[in-house]
C-alpha positions as CSV (number, residue, x, y, z in Angstrom):
1,M,42.0,-13.8,32.1
2,G,43.9,-16.1,29.8
3,R,40.9,-18.1,29.0
4,T,38.9,-15.0,28.3
5,L,41.6,-13.8,25.9
6,G,41.7,-17.1,24.2
7,S,38.0,-17.0,23.8
8,S,38.4,-13.6,22.3
9,N,40.9,-14.8,19.8
10,K,38.6,-17.7,18.8
11,A,35.8,-15.2,18.4
12,V,38.0,-13.1,16.1
13,K,38.7,-16.1,13.9
14,A,35.0,-16.9,13.9
15,V,34.2,-13.4,12.8
16,G,36.8,-13.6,10.0
17,K,35.3,-16.8,8.8
18,S,31.8,-15.3,8.9
19,S,33.1,-12.2,7.0
20,N,34.5,-14.4,4.2
21,E,31.2,-16.4,4.0
22,T,29.3,-13.1,3.9
23,K,31.5,-12.0,0.9
24,M,30.5,-15.1,-1.0
25,M,26.8,-14.1,-0.6
26,V,27.1,-10.6,-2.1
27,V,25.8,-11.5,-5.6
28,P,22.4,-13.0,-4.5
29,I,21.9,-10.3,-1.9
30,T,22.6,-7.6,-4.5
31,R,20.2,-9.2,-7.0
32,Q,17.5,-9.4,-4.4
33,T,18.0,-5.8,-3.5
34,V,17.7,-4.8,-7.2
35,T,14.5,-6.8,-7.5
36,H,13.1,-5.2,-4.4
37,Q,14.0,-1.7,-5.6
38,A,12.4,-2.4,-9.0
39,T,9.3,-3.7,-7.3
40,E,9.0,-0.6,-5.2
41,A,9.6,1.7,-8.2
42,L,7.0,0.0,-10.3
43,R,4.4,-0.2,-7.5
44,E,4.7,3.5,-6.8
45,R,4.3,4.3,-10.5
46,I,1.1,2.3,-10.6
47,L,-0.3,3.7,-7.4
48,R,0.4,7.2,-8.5
49,G,-1.4,6.6,-11.8
50,V,1.8,7.1,-13.9
51,Y,0.9,3.8,-15.4
52,A,-2.9,3.9,-15.9
53,D,-5.3,0.9,-16.0
54,D,-4.6,-1.6,-18.8
55,T,-1.2,0.0,-19.6
56,P,1.2,-2.6,-21.1
57,L,4.3,-3.1,-19.0
58,R,7.1,-4.0,-21.5
59,Q,10.0,-5.6,-19.7
60,D,12.7,-4.3,-22.0
61,A,11.3,-0.7,-21.8
62,L,11.0,-0.9,-18.0
63,A,14.5,-2.3,-17.7
64,A,15.9,0.6,-19.7
65,E,13.9,3.1,-17.7
66,L,15.1,1.8,-14.4
67,G,18.6,1.0,-15.6
68,V,18.5,-2.7,-14.7
69,S,18.4,-6.0,-16.5
70,R,15.1,-7.7,-17.5
71,I,15.5,-10.4,-14.7
72,P,14.6,-8.2,-11.7
73,I,11.9,-6.6,-13.8
74,R,10.3,-10.0,-14.5
75,E,10.5,-10.9,-10.8
76,A,9.1,-7.5,-9.8
77,L,6.1,-7.9,-12.2
78,R,5.4,-11.4,-10.7
79,Q,5.4,-9.9,-7.2
80,L,3.0,-7.1,-8.3
81,E,0.8,-9.8,-9.9
82,A,0.6,-11.5,-6.5
83,E,-0.5,-8.1,-5.0
84,G,-3.2,-7.7,-7.6
85,L,-1.7,-4.6,-9.3
86,V,-0.6,-6.4,-12.5
87,V,-2.2,-9.1,-14.6
88,F,-0.5,-11.2,-17.3
89,N,-2.5,-11.3,-20.6
90,P,-1.7,-14.2,-23.0
91,H,-1.5,-11.8,-25.9
92,R,-0.4,-8.5,-24.3
93,G,2.0,-9.7,-21.6
94,A,1.9,-7.8,-18.3
95,V,-0.6,-5.0,-18.0
96,V,-1.7,-2.8,-15.1
97,S,-4.8,-4.3,-13.5
98,S,-8.2,-2.7,-13.7
99,L,-11.1,-3.0,-11.3
100,S,-14.7,-3.0,-12.5
101,V,-17.3,-1.1,-10.6
102,D,-18.7,-4.3,-9.1
103,E,-15.2,-5.3,-8.0
104,I,-14.7,-1.9,-6.3
105,N,-18.0,-2.3,-4.5
106,E,-17.0,-5.8,-3.4
107,L,-13.5,-4.6,-2.3
108,F,-14.9,-1.8,-0.1
109,E,-17.6,-4.0,1.4
110,L,-15.0,-6.5,2.3
111,R,-12.7,-3.8,3.8
112,A,-15.6,-2.5,5.9
113,Q,-16.3,-6.0,7.3
114,I,-12.7,-6.9,8.1
115,E,-11.5,-3.5,9.3
116,G,-14.5,-3.1,11.5
117,D,-13.6,-6.4,13.1
118,L,-10.0,-5.4,13.4
119,V,-10.7,-2.2,15.2
120,R,-13.1,-4.0,17.5
121,R,-10.4,-6.5,18.5
122,A,-7.7,-3.9,18.9
123,I,-9.4,-1.0,20.7
124,M,-9.3,-2.3,24.3
125,R,-5.6,-3.3,23.9
126,T,-4.5,-0.1,22.2
127,T,-1.8,1.7,24.1
128,V,-1.3,5.4,24.8
129,E,1.9,5.2,22.6
130,S,-0.2,3.8,19.7
131,I,-2.7,6.6,20.0
132,S,0.1,9.2,20.0
133,R,1.6,7.6,16.9
134,A,-1.7,7.6,15.2
135,K,-2.1,11.3,16.0
136,D,1.4,12.0,14.5
137,I,0.5,10.1,11.4
138,L,-2.7,12.0,11.0
139,K,-0.9,15.3,11.3
140,A,1.5,14.2,8.6
141,Y,-1.4,13.0,6.5
142,E,-3.2,16.4,6.8
143,A,0.1,18.2,6.0
144,A,0.5,16.1,2.9
145,F,-3.1,17.0,1.8
146,R,-2.4,20.7,2.3
147,A,0.9,20.5,0.4
148,G,-0.7,18.5,-2.4
149,E,1.8,15.6,-1.9
150,V,-0.4,13.1,-3.6
151,A,2.3,10.4,-3.5
152,E,2.3,10.4,0.3
153,W,-1.5,10.0,0.8
154,G,-1.8,6.3,0.3
155,K,1.2,5.5,2.4
156,L,0.1,7.7,5.3
157,N,-3.5,6.4,5.1
158,W,-2.3,2.8,5.4
159,E,0.0,3.8,8.3
160,F,-2.9,5.4,10.1
161,H,-5.3,2.5,9.6
162,S,-2.7,-0.2,10.4
163,T,-1.6,1.6,13.6
164,L,-5.2,1.4,14.9
165,Y,-5.4,-2.3,14.0
166,A,-1.9,-3.4,15.3
167,A,-3.1,-4.3,18.8
168,A,-5.5,-6.9,17.3
169,D,-2.4,-9.0,16.6
170,R,-3.9,-10.6,13.4
171,P,-1.0,-10.8,11.0
172,F,-2.7,-12.8,8.3
173,T,-5.7,-10.5,8.3
174,M,-3.5,-7.5,8.2
175,A,-1.7,-8.9,5.1
176,I,-5.1,-9.3,3.4
177,I,-6.1,-5.7,4.3
178,Q,-2.8,-4.3,3.1
179,R,-3.4,-5.9,-0.3
180,L,-6.9,-4.5,-0.5
181,H,-5.6,-1.0,0.4
182,Q,-3.0,-1.3,-2.4
183,Q,-5.6,-2.3,-5.0
184,S,-7.9,0.6,-4.1
185,D,-5.2,3.2,-3.4
186,R,-4.6,4.6,-6.9
187,Y,-8.4,5.1,-7.5
188,L,-8.8,6.8,-4.1
189,R,-5.9,9.2,-4.8
190,M,-7.4,10.2,-8.2
191,Q,-10.9,10.6,-6.7
192,L,-9.6,12.8,-3.8
193,V,-7.6,15.0,-6.2
194,L,-10.4,15.6,-8.7
195,T,-13.4,15.7,-6.2
196,H,-11.6,17.6,-3.4
197,G,-12.6,15.0,-0.8
198,E,-9.7,15.8,1.5
199,S,-11.8,17.6,4.2
200,R,-14.2,14.6,4.5
201,A,-11.3,12.1,4.8
202,I,-9.6,14.2,7.5
203,D,-12.7,14.8,9.5
204,E,-13.6,11.1,9.5
205,H,-10.1,10.0,10.5
206,R,-10.2,12.5,13.4
207,A,-13.6,11.1,14.6
208,I,-12.4,7.5,14.4
209,L,-9.2,8.3,16.3
210,A,-11.2,10.1,19.0
211,A,-13.5,7.1,19.4
212,V,-10.6,4.7,19.7
213,A,-8.8,6.9,22.2
214,A,-12.0,6.9,24.3
215,Q,-12.3,3.1,23.9
216,D,-15.8,3.5,22.6
217,V,-16.0,0.2,20.7
218,K,-19.4,0.6,19.2
219,Q,-18.7,4.2,18.0
220,A,-15.3,3.3,16.6
221,C,-16.6,0.3,14.7
222,S,-19.6,2.2,13.3
223,L,-17.4,5.2,12.2
224,M,-14.9,2.9,10.6
225,R,-17.5,1.0,8.6
226,Q,-19.2,4.3,7.5
227,H,-15.8,5.8,6.5
228,I,-14.9,2.8,4.3
229,L,-18.3,2.3,2.8
230,G,-18.7,6.0,2.1
231,A,-15.4,6.2,0.4
232,G,-16.4,3.2,-1.7
233,R,-19.7,4.8,-2.8
234,Q,-17.9,8.0,-3.8
235,L,-15.3,6.1,-5.7
236,V,-17.9,4.0,-7.6
237,R,-19.6,7.2,-8.6
238,Y,-16.4,8.8,-9.7
239,V,-15.1,5.8,-11.6
240,S,-18.5,5.2,-13.3
241,A,-18.6,8.8,-14.4
242,E,-15.1,8.7,-15.7
243,R,-15.6,5.5,-17.7
244,E,-18.9,6.7,-19.2
245,A,-17.1,9.9,-20.3
246,E,-14.2,7.8,-21.6
247,E,-16.6,5.8,-23.7
248,G,-18.1,8.9,-25.1
249,R,-14.8,10.4,-26.3
250,P,-13.5,9.8,-29.8
251,T,-11.0,6.9,-29.9
252,K,-7.9,9.1,-30.5
253,E,-8.8,11.2,-27.3
254,R,-9.0,8.2,-25.0
255,R,-6.3,7.2,-22.7
256,S,-3.8,4.7,-24.0
């Protein structure tokens, strides 16, 4: 018993030392947290379309808007550049990135190839728990559609897709796919809002989930590819029409 108590006292001293060391680390941890929060806030504004394509992102204005210094804003913009949501222009500084029609086509063709392969690898290893989680996510997704909660659509869409792919155990591939989802998300949200494509998206997700639950590899892969390529075609039509209309408007009526 004595040795145990002694060990306990040593442990208390060790904890005290660890606590002091932790206090010394407060400043960098806080700064990292602020940078993370700034990144999350700016990313969400871009994905929701609050900051439209080609919008300049002035560090001083963003710092004032978020109530932080310019340092975490600069670091957040660099992170968003790595994600493809921001580009740095030599003359304009940081601006919201914009995808051309050809780039949108390429993005969705790439997604169809990679995600079709992921679902193929995952389907025979997918657990009952994963299917149940995917069903719950899909219910939340459908509820968000009905409630018009546009900000939730992209997040829940990614959660649904990534849940179906998780069993493939391909972390590098998943990181690539998540970035592709982020780059296309804001366009898809706008397209769904303005073209009322919610019903199609819901029906296709239900069919994909049913095929995965039945472990029908061929059907699941086919439906996933059709789902992604179809969304890409609709998005290209929407973006092309919007940009043609934009070019036809007088300059003062165009988006800034």
